[in-house]
C-alpha positions as CSV (number, residue, x, y, z in Angstrom):
1,M,134.8,53.3,117.3
2,Y,136.5,50.6,119.3
3,G,134.3,47.5,119.4
4,G,136.1,45.1,121.8
5,H,136.6,44.9,125.5
6,I,139.3,46.9,127.3
7,V,141.8,44.2,128.3
8,D,145.0,46.2,128.9
9,N,146.5,49.7,129.2
10,W,146.9,50.1,125.4
11,D,143.1,49.5,124.9
12,R,142.4,52.0,127.7
13,I,144.7,54.6,126.1
14,L,142.9,54.1,122.7
15,C,139.4,54.4,124.1
16,N,140.4,57.5,126.2
17,S,141.9,59.1,123.1
18,Y,138.6,58.5,121.2
19,L,136.6,60.0,124.0
20,L,138.8,63.0,124.5
21,N,139.3,63.9,120.8
22,I,136.2,62.8,119.0
23,V,133.3,62.1,121.4
24,N,133.0,65.5,123.1
25,E,130.9,68.6,123.0
26,K,132.4,69.9,119.8
27,L,130.3,67.3,118.0
28,F,127.3,69.6,118.5
29,D,129.1,72.5,116.8
30,E,129.7,70.7,113.5
31,A,133.3,69.7,114.4
32,E,135.9,68.7,111.8
33,L,136.4,64.9,112.1
34,F,139.5,64.7,109.9
35,P,142.5,65.8,112.0
36,Y,145.4,67.5,110.3
37,I,143.2,68.6,107.4
38,E,143.6,72.4,107.7
39,G,144.4,74.0,104.3
40,K,143.5,70.9,102.3
41,P,140.6,70.5,99.9
42,Y,139.0,67.8,102.1
43,S,136.6,68.1,104.9
44,F,134.3,65.8,106.9
45,K,132.3,67.9,109.3
46,V,129.6,66.6,111.6
47,P,126.3,67.6,110.1
48,G,123.9,69.8,111.9
49,Q,120.7,68.5,113.5
50,S,118.7,66.6,110.9
51,P,116.5,63.6,110.4
52,Y,118.2,60.2,110.4
53,E,118.0,59.9,106.6
54,K,119.9,63.1,106.2
55,Y,122.7,61.8,108.4
56,L,123.0,58.7,106.2
57,E,123.0,60.8,103.1
58,H,125.7,63.0,104.5
59,I,127.9,60.1,105.4
60,E,127.5,58.3,102.0
61,V,128.0,61.4,99.9
62,T,130.6,63.2,101.8
63,L,132.8,60.5,103.2
64,A,132.6,58.1,100.3
65,N,134.0,60.7,97.9
66,Q,136.8,61.9,100.2
67,E,138.7,58.9,101.2
68,T,142.2,60.2,101.8
69,P,145.3,59.4,103.9
70,L,145.1,62.9,105.1
71,A,142.1,61.9,107.2
72,Y,144.4,59.8,109.3
73,G,147.3,62.3,109.6
74,L,149.3,60.4,106.9
75,H,151.3,61.9,104.0
76,P,149.3,62.0,100.7
77,N,151.9,59.6,99.2
78,A,150.8,56.9,101.7
79,E,148.0,56.1,99.4
80,I,150.3,55.4,96.5
81,G,152.1,52.7,98.4
82,F,148.8,51.2,99.5
83,R,147.3,51.2,96.0
84,T,150.4,49.6,94.4
85,T,150.6,46.9,97.0
């Protein structure tokens, strides 16, 4: 999440986008956090209610193994350019 101060309209737009699209009631329903991922073999859903240790385990196991440009709405070939640079 955004860690700085809101100093201009672009910061405000960014923070509002986070709040409207990520930090909402869908988080309680195990929402999909990777946008544009439908039909792809990747998924990063919010885990159900669990103890704190289970949340950490879910993040480390699930997210660490599924780093992909698709998570950010980019084409899969975006990673090729990144890796070669």
